C-alpha positions in Angstrom: 88.9 20.3 102.8 88.9 24.1 102.5 91.5 23.9 99.7 89.3 21.5 97.7 86.3 23.8 98.0 88.4 26.8 96.8 89.8 24.8 93.9 86.3 23.8 92.8 85.1 27.4 93.0 88.1 28.6 91.1 87.5 26.1 88.3 83.8 27.0 88.2 84.6 30.7 87.9 87.1 30.0 85.1 84.6 28.0 83.1 81.9 30.5 83.7 84.0 33.4 82.4 85.0 31.3 79.3 81.4 30.5 78.6 80.4 34.1 78.9 83.1 35.3 76.5 82.1 32.8 73.9 78.3 33.3 74.4 78.6 36.9 73.2 80.5 35.9 70.0 78.2 32.9 69.2 74.9 34.8 70.0 72.6 35.4 67.1 72.9 39.0 65.9 69.8 40.9 64.9 69.2 42.0 61.3 69.7 40.5 57.9 72.8 38.5 57.4 74.1 38.1 53.8 77.3 36.4 52.8 78.8 35.5 49.5 82.2 34.6 48.1 84.4 31.7 47.2 87.2 29.8 48.8 90.2 28.2 47.3 91.5 26.6 50.4 91.6 26.7 54.2 93.5 29.3 56.1 95.8 28.0 58.7 95.4 29.3 62.2 98.4 31.6 61.9 97.1 33.1 58.7 93.7 33.7 60.2 95.2 35.3 63.2 97.3 37.6 61.0 94.2 38.5 58.9 92.3 39.4 62.0 95.2 41.5 63.3 95.3 43.4 60.0 91.6 44.0 60.1 91.6 45.3 63.6 94.6 47.6 62.8 92.7 49.0 59.7 89.8 49.8 62.0 92.2 51.7 64.3 92.6 49.2 67.1 96.3 49.4 68.2 96.6 45.6 68.6 100.0 43.9 68.9 98.5 40.3 68.3 95.2 38.7 67.8 94.0 35.0 68.2 90.8 33.0 68.3 89.7 32.4 71.8 86.4 30.9 73.0 84.6 31.9 69.7 85.9 35.5 69.9 88.9 37.3 68.5 91.1 38.0 71.5 93.3 41.0 70.8 96.1 42.4 73.0 95.7 46.2 72.6 98.2 48.9 73.6 96.8 51.3 76.2 97.5 55.1 75.7 99.4 55.3 79.1 101.4 52.3 78.4 101.0 48.5 78.8 98.4 46.3 77.1 94.9 45.0 77.8 92.9 42.2 76.4 89.9 43.1 74.3 87.4 40.8 72.5 85.8 41.2 69.2 83.2 39.4 67.3 84.7 37.3 64.4 82.2 38.3 61.8 81.7 42.0 62.4 84.9 42.8 64.3 82.7 44.7 66.8 84.1 44.9 70.3 82.3 42.6 72.8 82.5 42.5 76.5 82.8 39.0 78.1 
């Protein structure tokens, strides 16, 4: 019985943290939003991830890989003392968000 309760709590926490991460990326941002351009085709998931990684690196983020996750860009960023940490970025502005 205790194991079932702990399992339910673990699942609830997992879904809550995922919802919080996506909420900050899907939330309406204040200000004026203007977009223009054209498209010739669709990017594959791999192409989009490579583009996002390139953009983050151009902004000075020392990321080793990037992927879409819960509406955000999840990047694995090298820490100055060694190792990596996950950081989340808004897919439109590339601003860092906290889940």
